[in-house]
C-alpha positions as CSV (number, residue, x, y, z in Angstrom):
1,M,78.8,-18.1,-9.0
2,K,79.5,-14.7,-7.7
3,K,78.5,-14.1,-4.0
4,L,75.8,-11.3,-3.5
5,T,76.8,-8.1,-1.9
6,P,74.6,-7.4,1.3
7,R,73.0,-4.5,-0.8
8,T,72.0,-6.8,-3.6
9,R,70.7,-9.4,-1.3
10,R,68.6,-6.8,0.6
11,W,67.1,-5.8,-2.9
12,F,66.2,-9.2,-3.9
13,I,64.5,-9.8,-0.4
14,A,62.6,-6.5,-0.6
15,R,61.4,-7.5,-4.3
16,A,60.4,-11.0,-3.1
17,S,58.3,-9.5,-0.3
18,N,56.5,-6.9,-2.5
19,E,55.5,-9.4,-5.1
20,A,54.3,-11.8,-2.1
21,K,52.1,-8.8,-0.9
22,R,50.8,-8.1,-4.3
23,S,49.9,-11.6,-5.0
24,S,48.0,-12.0,-1.5
25,R,46.1,-8.9,-2.4
26,H,45.1,-10.3,-5.8
27,R,43.9,-13.5,-3.9
28,R,41.8,-11.5,-1.3
29,F,40.0,-9.3,-4.0
30,R,37.6,-10.4,-6.6
31,V,37.7,-9.9,-10.2
32,G,34.7,-8.3,-11.8
33,T,33.6,-6.0,-14.8
34,V,33.1,-2.3,-14.4
35,V,30.8,-0.5,-16.8
36,G,30.5,3.3,-17.2
37,P,30.0,5.9,-19.9
38,D,32.0,4.7,-23.0
39,Y,34.2,2.2,-21.1
40,G,33.9,-1.4,-19.8
41,Q,36.8,-3.6,-18.4
42,T,37.8,-6.4,-16.0
43,V,39.0,-5.2,-12.7
44,Y,39.8,-6.1,-9.3
45,L,37.0,-5.4,-6.8
46,P,37.7,-4.2,-3.1
47,S,35.1,-4.5,-0.4
48,P,32.0,-2.6,-1.6
49,R,31.3,0.9,-0.2
50,A,27.7,0.0,0.1
51,R,25.9,-3.2,-0.3
52,M,22.2,-2.9,-1.5
53,P,19.5,-5.1,0.5
54,K,18.1,-8.4,-0.8
55,V,14.5,-6.7,-1.0
56,F,14.9,-3.0,-1.8
57,C,11.1,-1.8,-1.2
58,F,9.8,0.8,1.1
59,D,6.8,-1.5,1.8
60,A,8.3,-4.9,2.6
61,N,11.6,-3.7,3.8
62,P,11.5,0.0,4.9
63,I,14.1,0.1,7.5
64,E,16.9,-1.4,5.6
65,S,15.9,0.2,2.3
66,M,15.9,3.6,3.8
67,D,19.2,3.0,5.5
68,V,20.8,2.1,2.3
69,I,19.4,5.2,0.5
70,N,20.8,7.5,3.2
71,S,24.2,5.8,3.1
72,L,24.3,5.8,-0.8
73,R,23.3,9.3,-1.0
74,R,26.3,10.5,1.2
75,S,28.7,8.1,-1.0
76,L,27.5,9.6,-4.1
77,L,27.7,13.2,-3.2
78,T,31.3,12.7,-1.9
79,A,32.9,11.4,-5.0
80,S,36.4,12.9,-5.1
81,P,37.9,13.9,-8.3
82,S,41.0,11.9,-7.7
83,G,39.0,9.0,-7.6
84,V,37.3,9.8,-10.9
85,R,40.7,10.3,-12.6
86,A,41.9,7.0,-11.2
87,L,38.9,5.1,-12.6
88,R,39.3,6.7,-15.9
89,R,42.9,6.1,-16.1
90,R,42.7,2.5,-15.2
91,A,39.4,1.5,-16.8
92,G,38.8,4.1,-19.4
93,D,42.1,4.4,-21.4
94,P,42.0,2.2,-24.6
95,N,45.6,2.6,-25.0
96,K,46.5,1.0,-21.8
97,E,48.2,-2.5,-22.1
98,K,45.4,-5.2,-21.6
99,G,47.4,-7.2,-19.1
100,A,46.5,-7.8,-15.6
101,P,43.1,-6.2,-14.3
102,R,43.5,-2.7,-12.5
103,W,41.9,-1.5,-9.5
104,I,39.0,0.6,-8.6
105,S,37.8,2.5,-5.6
106,P,35.1,0.9,-3.3
107,Y,31.8,0.7,-5.2
108,I,28.1,0.1,-4.9
109,D,27.2,-3.5,-5.0
110,F,23.9,-4.3,-6.7
111,E,24.4,-8.0,-6.9
112,P,22.5,-8.7,-3.7
113,I,19.1,-7.2,-4.7
114,E,16.4,-10.0,-5.6
115,F,13.5,-7.5,-5.8
116,I,13.2,-3.8,-6.3
117,S,9.8,-2.1,-6.2
118,P,9.3,0.8,-8.8
119,S,9.2,3.4,-6.1
120,A,12.5,2.3,-4.8
121,A,14.0,2.2,-8.3
122,L,12.7,5.9,-8.7
123,V,14.3,7.2,-5.5
124,L,17.5,5.1,-6.4
125,A,17.6,6.8,-9.9
126,A,16.8,10.1,-8.6
127,E,19.9,10.0,-6.2
128,Y,22.1,9.1,-9.1
129,D,20.5,12.2,-11.1
130,R,21.2,14.5,-8.4
131,A,24.9,13.4,-8.2
132,R,25.4,13.5,-12.0
133,R,24.1,16.9,-12.2
134,L,25.9,18.2,-9.2
135,H,29.3,16.9,-10.3
136,E,29.2,17.1,-14.1
137,D,30.3,20.6,-14.4
138,T,33.0,20.5,-12.1
139,I,34.6,16.9,-12.5
140,G,33.7,16.1,-16.2
141,A,33.4,12.4,-15.4
142,I,30.8,11.2,-12.5
143,G,33.0,9.7,-9.7
144,R,31.4,6.5,-8.6
145,L,28.5,6.6,-11.1
146,F,29.4,3.2,-12.8
147,V,28.0,-0.3,-12.3
148,V,29.9,-3.5,-11.5
149,N,29.1,-7.1,-12.5
150,V,25.9,-6.2,-14.3
151,G,25.6,-9.8,-15.9
152,K,25.5,-11.2,-12.2
153,W,22.3,-8.9,-11.2
154,D,18.8,-10.4,-10.8
155,R,17.2,-10.5,-14.1
156,D,14.1,-8.8,-13.0
157,V,15.9,-6.1,-11.0
158,F,18.1,-5.5,-14.0
159,R,14.9,-5.2,-16.1
160,T,13.2,-2.7,-13.6
161,L,16.3,-0.5,-13.8
162,Y,16.7,-0.9,-17.6
163,E,13.0,0.3,-18.2
164,I,13.1,3.2,-15.7
165,D,16.1,4.4,-17.8
166,F,18.6,4.0,-15.0
167,F,21.5,3.0,-17.3
168,E,20.7,5.7,-19.9
169,L,20.7,8.3,-16.9
170,L,24.4,7.2,-16.3
171,G,25.2,7.4,-20.0
172,I,26.0,3.5,-20.2
173,K,24.7,2.1,-23.4
174,Q,27.2,-0.8,-24.0
175,G,25.6,-4.3,-23.9
176,L,22.4,-3.3,-22.9
177,N,20.4,-3.9,-26.0
178,E,17.8,-6.1,-24.6
179,R,14.2,-5.0,-23.7
180,A,11.5,-7.3,-22.5
181,F,7.7,-6.6,-22.4
182,Q,7.7,-3.2,-20.5
183,T,6.1,-2.9,-17.2
184,I,7.7,0.2,-16.1
185,L,7.9,3.5,-17.6
186,P,11.2,5.6,-17.9
187,L,11.5,8.2,-15.3
188,H,10.4,11.8,-16.2
189,S,11.8,14.8,-14.4
190,G,11.4,18.5,-14.3
191,K,11.9,21.8,-12.6
192,K,8.3,23.3,-12.9
193,T,4.7,22.4,-13.1
194,D,4.5,20.8,-16.7
195,A,0.9,19.5,-17.7
196,I,2.4,18.3,-21.1
197,T,5.0,16.1,-19.4
198,I,2.4,14.5,-17.1
199,R,0.1,13.9,-20.1
200,K,2.9,12.2,-21.9
201,L,3.6,10.1,-19.1
202,L,-0.1,9.0,-18.7
203,D,-0.5,8.3,-22.5
204,A,2.5,6.1,-22.1
205,L,1.2,4.5,-19.2
206,E,-2.4,3.9,-21.1
207,S,-0.7,2.4,-24.1
208,M,1.3,0.1,-21.8
209,V,-1.7,-1.0,-20.0
210,E,-3.7,-1.7,-23.1
211,A,-0.7,-3.7,-24.5
212,A,-1.0,-5.9,-21.4
213,G,-4.8,-6.4,-22.4
214,L,-6.1,-4.3,-19.5
215,K,-8.5,-1.4,-19.5
216,A,-7.1,1.9,-19.3
217,K,-9.9,4.4,-20.2
218,D,-11.8,4.6,-16.9
219,E,-12.2,7.0,-14.1
220,C,-8.9,6.0,-12.6
221,F,-7.0,8.0,-15.0
222,E,-8.2,11.0,-13.1
223,I,-5.0,10.6,-11.4
224,N,-3.7,13.2,-14.0
225,G,-5.3,15.7,-11.5
226,A,-3.6,14.2,-8.6
227,L,-0.2,14.1,-10.2
228,G,-0.6,17.8,-11.0
229,E,-1.2,18.7,-7.5
230,A,1.8,16.5,-6.5
231,V,4.0,18.2,-8.9
232,E,2.9,21.6,-8.0
233,N,3.7,20.8,-4.4
234,A,7.2,19.9,-5.3
235,V,7.5,23.1,-7.6
236,L,6.1,25.6,-5.1
237,R,7.1,24.3,-1.7
238,A,9.7,21.4,-1.9
239,Y,12.7,24.0,-2.4
240,P,12.1,27.3,-0.9
241,A,14.7,29.9,-0.9
242,N,15.0,29.9,2.9
243,G,14.8,26.3,3.3
244,S,17.5,24.3,5.3
245,F,18.7,21.3,3.4
246,A,21.0,18.6,4.6
247,H,22.4,17.9,1.0
248,P,22.9,20.0,-1.9
249,H,19.6,19.8,-4.2
250,V,18.9,20.2,-7.9
251,N,15.4,21.7,-7.6
252,R,13.8,18.8,-9.4
253,W,11.0,16.3,-9.1
254,W,11.0,12.7,-10.6
255,M,8.1,10.6,-11.6
256,T,7.6,7.2,-12.9
257,A,4.8,4.6,-13.3
258,A,4.4,0.8,-13.6
259,I,1.7,-1.9,-13.9
260,D,1.6,-5.6,-12.6
261,P,-0.5,-7.5,-15.2
262,A,-1.2,-10.4,-12.9
263,S,-2.7,-8.4,-10.3
264,R,-4.3,-5.8,-12.6
265,T,-2.5,-2.9,-10.6
266,M,-1.2,0.3,-11.8
267,Y,1.6,2.2,-9.7
268,V,2.4,5.8,-10.1
269,A,5.0,7.5,-8.0
270,I,6.6,11.0,-7.8
271,Y,9.6,11.8,-5.5
272,D,11.3,15.4,-4.6
273,Q,14.4,15.9,-2.5
274,G,12.8,19.0,-0.8
275,V,12.2,20.1,2.6
276,S,9.3,17.8,3.0
277,I,5.6,18.3,3.6
278,P,6.1,18.9,7.5
279,G,9.0,21.2,6.8
280,S,7.1,23.4,4.4
281,L,3.9,24.0,6.2
282,K,5.2,27.1,8.2
283,D,4.6,28.9,4.8
284,W,1.3,27.4,4.0
285,K,-1.7,29.7,3.4
286,R,-3.7,27.3,5.6
287,F,-1.3,27.0,8.5
288,A,-3.7,28.7,10.8
289,G,-6.3,26.1,10.4
290,F,-3.7,23.2,10.4
291,R,-2.4,24.9,13.7
292,K,-5.8,24.7,15.3
293,R,-6.1,20.9,14.4
294,F,-2.7,20.2,15.8
295,F,-3.5,22.0,19.2
296,S,-6.8,20.0,19.4
297,L,-5.0,16.8,19.2
298,F,-1.8,17.4,21.2
299,S,-2.8,20.3,23.5
300,K,0.3,22.4,22.3
301,E,1.6,24.4,19.5
302,P,2.9,22.7,16.5
303,N,6.9,22.6,16.4
304,L,7.6,21.8,12.8
305,E,11.4,21.4,13.7
306,N,10.5,18.3,15.8
307,Q,10.0,15.3,13.5
308,E,8.4,13.0,16.2
309,N,5.0,13.8,15.0
310,D,5.6,13.8,11.1
311,G,2.9,11.2,10.5
312,E,0.3,13.1,12.2
313,I,1.2,16.3,10.6
314,I,0.7,15.0,7.2
315,R,-2.6,13.7,8.2
316,L,-3.7,16.8,9.7
317,A,-2.4,18.8,6.8
318,I,-4.5,16.7,4.4
319,E,-7.6,17.1,6.6
320,E,-7.3,20.9,6.6
321,S,-6.8,20.7,2.8
322,A,-10.0,18.7,2.5
323,S,-11.9,21.3,4.8
324,S,-11.1,24.3,2.6
325,T,-13.6,23.3,-0.1
326,N,-17.3,22.9,-0.3
327,L,-17.0,19.8,-2.4
328,E,-17.2,16.6,-0.5
329,K,-14.5,14.6,-2.1
330,H,-12.6,16.8,-4.6
331,G,-10.5,19.0,-2.5
332,K,-7.4,20.9,-3.4
333,G,-3.7,20.4,-2.9
334,L,-3.0,17.6,-0.5
335,N,-6.4,16.2,-0.3
336,H,-6.8,16.0,-4.2
337,M,-3.8,13.4,-4.1
338,K,-5.9,11.4,-1.8
339,S,-9.5,11.9,-2.7
340,F,-9.3,10.6,-6.2
341,I,-8.7,7.0,-4.8
342,D,-12.1,7.2,-3.5
343,D,-13.4,7.1,-7.3
344,C,-11.4,4.2,-8.3
345,K,-12.6,0.5,-8.2
346,D,-9.9,0.1,-5.2
347,G,-6.8,1.8,-4.6
348,T,-4.1,3.0,-2.0
349,I,-1.9,6.2,-1.6
350,R,1.2,6.4,0.6
351,I,3.0,9.5,1.4
352,I,6.4,9.2,3.1
353,S,7.7,12.7,3.8
354,R,10.7,13.5,6.2
355,R,9.9,10.7,8.9
356,G,6.3,10.7,8.4
357,D,4.5,7.6,6.8
358,Y,0.9,8.1,5.9
359,S,-1.3,5.5,3.9
360,Y,-4.8,5.5,2.9
361,A,-6.8,2.8,1.3
362,K,-10.2,3.3,-0.2
363,G,-13.0,2.7,2.4
364,S,-10.6,2.6,5.4
365,R,-9.2,5.2,8.0
366,P,-5.9,6.5,7.2
367,L,-2.8,4.8,9.0
368,V,0.1,7.1,10.2
369,R,3.4,6.3,11.7
370,N,7.0,7.8,12.1
371,L,9.7,6.1,10.7
372,A,13.1,5.8,12.3
373,Q,14.9,8.1,9.6
374,G,13.9,10.1,6.5
375,I,13.7,9.4,3.1
376,G,15.4,12.5,2.0
377,G,12.3,14.4,0.6
378,T,8.8,13.4,-0.2
379,L,7.6,10.1,-2.1
380,I,4.1,9.8,-2.9
381,E,3.0,6.6,-4.4
382,W,-0.6,5.6,-5.8
383,R,-1.7,2.0,-6.4
384,V,-4.9,1.6,-8.4
385,Q,-7.0,-1.5,-9.3
386,L,-7.7,-1.8,-12.9
387,Q,-11.0,-2.9,-14.5
C-alpha cells in the first residue's frame, strides 16, 4: 500500500473532522416540518427565536403573554432578505434533491401553547399581518412568516388560529382542510370607519350564535354602536400624522368575535397598533374637561408622555366622555363602548391601551391598573352573557 504524503494525510484528517462536526450538529438539532406559502418540507430545527407561553391570554397570563408579543413583534419586523432567500432556496425549490433535511433560520415555536384566547389570537394575527404588509413589496417572500410542526400543536389552539384565518393570512393552504364547529370568526381588518364591515361581522356572529342553539336577537347586539365607536376611535385618533411610533404601522384596525356555547358567552374584540388612548388625548376636543378631572385627582397637570398613570387616564377619559351628554347611559365615544354593557343581561368590557388596563363589569365600579409593559396599541374586548 502506497504511503500517504503529509499533505494527503492532513486532507483526510480535516475531512473526518468536518464530517464529525456535521454529524454532531445533526444530533443536536431536531427534525421538523416547515410550512409556508406554496411549500412544505422536512428541515433541521435550530433553537427557537421565540417560544410561545403555555397560556397565551391577556387575562390569565398577562405578563408573559405581553412579553412574548413584544418579543415576537421585534422578530417579525426584522426579517432579513437573506434569511428569506435561504428559506426559499432550502425549503421551497421543488427541483432540489430530496436528500437530507436542510436548515432554517431560528423560528417562532407554537408547540408550547395549550390555550389561546380569541383576543390573544387577534393580536398575534395582527402582528403577522403588519409584517406581511410591510415586507411584501420589498422582499417578495415574507421572512419568518412560516410555521413549524403544525401537526404537533394543541388541537384547540390550531382550531382557534385556523378559524380566525391566521393560516389564510400567511397564504398557507396545504394540509389545512379541516374545519370543526366554528366558535371564532375570521378576523376583519380595515383602514376606515366601515359600517358595512361591522354589520357583516355581526351578521356572521348572529348566525354562529344561532347555530349553537343560543338566542342572538336581543338588546346585546347594540354592540354594533359600541364597535362603530371603537373603529372610529382607531381611524381618527390611533394613527395621527404627528404621532410618535416605536414601530412602523400600516394604519389598520383588526376585529374578531367568538362564542363559548358552554358558558353562553359572546366575545368581541378590536385591536389597533396606534399611539393608544393616553397618547392621543392631547388632540381630543374634550381635553380641557379631562385635564380638570386629572388635576382634581392628582393635584398636578397631566403629563401624557408619562405612562405611570395610564390606567387612571383611560378611566378619566371615559368619565369625561360620559359627562358630555345629557343622556344618562348612552354617551358618545369612549363612554358608548362601556355603557351598552349596562343594557345586557351581564357583561364586561376591558381596554388595554399603552400600559393602562381598564375593566368594567355590569353593576360594579371600574377597575384600573398599570401594566409592566404595553401591548403595542389598544385592545378593546367585550364579553356579553347571552340569553
